[in-house]
N, C-alpha and C positions, 0 to 999 in steps of 0.2 A: 524795382522790387524793394519793398520795405518790410522789415521785420522788427517787432519790439520784443525784447527779452521778456520771458514770462516763466512762471512756475505753474505747471499744470494743476488745475483744481477741477476735478470731475463733477463737482456739484454746481459749478457756474454754467450758465446758459451760453452756448456759443452759436453765433449766427454768421452766415456768409451771404453777401449780396454781390451778384454779378450784374453789371450794367452793360448791355450789348448796344453800344452806340454805333452810329453810321461809320465812324472811322476807327474807334477804339473800344475794346472790351476792357472793363475795369473790374477787378475783384477786391473786395474788402472782407476780411474775417475779423470779428471782434468777440470779446468776452464781456457779457453784461455783469456789472458789479452790484454788490449789495450796499444798502445804506448810503446812497450818494446824496450829498447836500444839494438842495435846489440850485440850479444855475451851473452845476458842474457836469462834466461829461460822464454819462452813466455806463460807458463801455471802455474797455481797454483794447486798443488796436493791436492785433496780433500779426497780421500779414496783409500786404497790399501787392497787387500785381497789375500792370498795365500792358496790354498787348495791342499793337497797331494792326488790326485786322482789315480795316477798310471794306467792310462787308457790302457797302453800297457802290464800290468802284465799278464803273462801266455800265451800271444798270439803274442807278438811282433816277436818272432822267427818263427812264423807260418804264419805271414801276416794276422792276424785277430784281431778283438777286441772282447773279450769274453762278453757275456750278462751281467754278474755282473759288469764288468767295464763300459759298456755302461750306466747301471743304475746309477753307482756312478758318472759318468761324467754328466749325466742329472741332478742329484741332486745338483751337484756343480754349474752348470749353473743356476739352480733355485734359489739357495742361492744368487748368484751374481746378478741375476735380481732384487731380493728384494732390495739390496743395490743401484742398478742403479735407481730403482723407487724412493727410499727414497731421492736420490740426484737429482731428477727431471732431469734425463739425458735421452734424446731421441735418441742421435746419438751414436750408438753402433757398434763396429767392433769386430768380433770374428775370431781369427786366429788359425788355427790348423797346427801342424807340423808333425814330423817324423812318429809316430805310426799310425796316421790317414791317412797320405798320402800313407803309404805302405799297409794298410789293405784293403782286398778285400771287406769287409763289412762296410766300413766307412760311406756309405750312411745310414746305420741303425741308426747311431748316428746323422749325420747331418740333416737328414730328420725329426727326432724326435725333435731335437733342434728347428727347424723351426716351426713344428706343435705345440709344447708346448709353446714356448716363442717368436716366431716370428723373431728369429735371423738367418740370413744366415751365415753359417760357411764357411770361405774361407780357403780351404786347400792349402797351399803354397808349391812350389817346394823347394828343398834344396838350389838352387842358390838364390831364392828370400829370403829365410830365412837368408842366409849369408848376403845378401845386407841390409836387415832391421836391423840385428844385428850390422853391421858396422855403419849404419847411426845413430843408437842409441848410441853405445859405444864410437864412435869417438867424440861425444859431450863432453866427460869427459876427453879427453887427446889429447894434441897437441904435436907431436914429434918435436924435433929439426931438423934443416936442416941436411940431410945426414943420419938420423936415420931411420932404417927400423923396422917396428912393426909387430908382429904376434898377431892378435886378435883371441882368442880361446873361443868358446862357447861349453861347454860340456853338452849335454842334455841327456835325457834318451834313445832316439833312434838314435840320430845323433850327430856328432861333426862338427861345422862350423869353417872354417879357412879362415882368410883374411890376406894377406900380403900387407902392405901399408906404405906410408910415407906421409910427409906433402904436397906432390904434386900429387900423383897418387895412385890408387889401383893397385898393381902389379899383384896379383893373388888371386883367391878365389875359394873355393870348399867346398862342404858338403860331409861328409863321413858317411856311415851307421854304425857308431861305437858310441855307447852311453853306459851309465852305466847300463841301464836295459838290453840291448842286451848282454853286457859282463857278467852280472850276470847269464843270462839264458844259456850262452855258457859255462862258467867256473864253475858255481854253487858253488861259495865261498861266504859266507855271514857272517859266524861267525868269526872264527879265520883263518886268511889268511896264516900266516907263512912267514918267511924271504925270501923264494924262490918264493913267489907268483908273484912278478913282472917278475921274470925270466921265469915263466911259460907262462905269457901273452905276453912277448916280441916278440917271433916269429910271433904271430898273428898280433900284432900291426905293426911290421916291414912290414909284407905283405900288410895289409890293408892301411897303411899310406905311402906306397912306393912313390906315386906321391908327397906327401908333403915332404918326405925326399929329393927328387931331388931338389925341390924348395928351401928348407932350406939351402942346400949346396951352391946354387948359390946366394941367396938373403942375407943370413946371418943376420937375425934379431937379434938385441941386446935387444929388449924390448918385453916382453910378456904382453898383455893386456887381462886379463880374464874377460869374460862377465857374470856378475850376477851368478845365480844358484850355482853350486859347489864352485865357487870362492868366493861367499859370506861366505860360510862355512870355506874355507881356511883362509880368512881374519880374521874372528872372532876367529878361533882356534889359529892362530899365534899372534893375538893381545892379547889373553888371556895369552899366554906364556910370552909375553913381559912385561905385567903389566904396559904398558905405556899409560897414559890417552890421549884420542884424544882431541885436542883443537878445540873448536867450534868458528868459525869466524862469528861475528854478522854483518849483512848487511841489509839495508832496501830493497836492490834489490835482486831478486831471481836469483842467478847464477845457471848454470848447475852444478850438483854434480860432483866434481872433482874426478878423479880416485885415489884410495887409494893404497899406496905402501905396498907391502908384502915383508918381509925379506926372501930372497931365502934360506939362511942357516936355518932359523927358519922353513921354509916350509919343508925342508928336515928332520929336527928333528921331526916335527909333522907327516910327512908321515911315519916315522919309527914307531911311536907310533900307528898310525892308523892300520898299517899292522900287528903289533905284538900283539896289544890288542885284546881281545875278543869283540864280539858285545856288550855285557853288559858293558865292560869298555869304549867303544866308546860312548855309550849312556850317560855315566857319565862325559864325557869330557866337560869342560866349553866352551860354544860356539857352541856345536854340536846340530843341529836340529834333533829331534828324527826320523823324516822321511827320513833323509839322512844318518843315521849311518851305514846302511847295504850296501849302494851304494858308499859312499865317497872313499873307497880304490880303486875302479875302476877309479874314476876321478883322483885320485892321480897318478895312473899308467900312465894315458894318459899324464899328465903334466910332470912326470918324463921322459917319453919317449921323449917328446919334448926337455926337458932340456938336455938330453944325446946327442941329435942330433943337437944341435946348441949351441952357446956360449952366453947365456943370461946374461945381466948385470943388468937388472931391471925387476921387476915383479910387475904388478899392477892389481887391481881389480876394474872393473867398475860396478856401480850399474845399469847401463842402458843396455837394450837389445832390443828385438823385440818391446816391448810396446812403448819405447821412440822413436824408429825408425819410427813407424807408426805415433806417435804424431807429430814428427818433419816434416814429409812429409805433414801432414794435415796443419800444420802451414804455410808451404811454398806454399800451394795451389796446390800441386801435388797429384796424386791418393794415397790414404792411403797405398795400396798394389800395387806394380808395375805390378804384374801378379800372377795368381794362377791357380791351377789344371794344 
């Protein structure tokens, strides 16, 4: 949970965005600012909350949300509504992604959210999810001329891929491959073993075949990982380096810049992740407890990408769907371009 100190100004617009992911529900409350210079962040972060709901647990492979997961999700929304109320925020956007868009009983959750809390849940398509992720993460990184970038967002139920440069979006696609789906399919959660990636490789080759074709043609040299699992990779490799992060003080609120991840260190950490037991992973510095059982699957996806293209740089962006929605609101466009 993160809170920024603030002085209440009732004349400023406050907005809350809840991202209902397959594994995690994320809340961000912000206050939009006046007279912001171009290129600077037009909102002040007031409150953030991340809750490990795992709404897809036990049902994502069957296309359902189990009753206990619906209950946990509703409890999470209730907790978030309390924070939203405390911050006197009436403009609320609730976005749902892979697990809920694929579930035949998603209305059991969305209807109850509306009945209990008055929030309309917008279940977005995979292409819309990729678009919002790109709009958010691209705020944190500007590629040089001639540099192609692969933005990768590894979720619980899906992985979104966007290939782009400083002029155009070249290609975008959402794949029904996420860490929760991989866990249900391969059923490895404790000790994976050195051959774990090789066991998953044929499946990833098959599912990511359209991406492989594009990677060969576009040849991105930069991987920009969007939030989620990449936050974990960043903190794990940062812990390995023991290099302090320099804080740059500024009176103006810039967009959070993407953080570099050392590729060699990522490979070293990946070996530890796959060879360690679940207990060992839980004790790794920088490992969130709710990600310890799933992070090897995320590493497998990144390693697959790395094996199939020549990456020179690897970055982690703090921004994802939430910031994409917020930036659209700031620009005066619909918060979500389309859903359902």
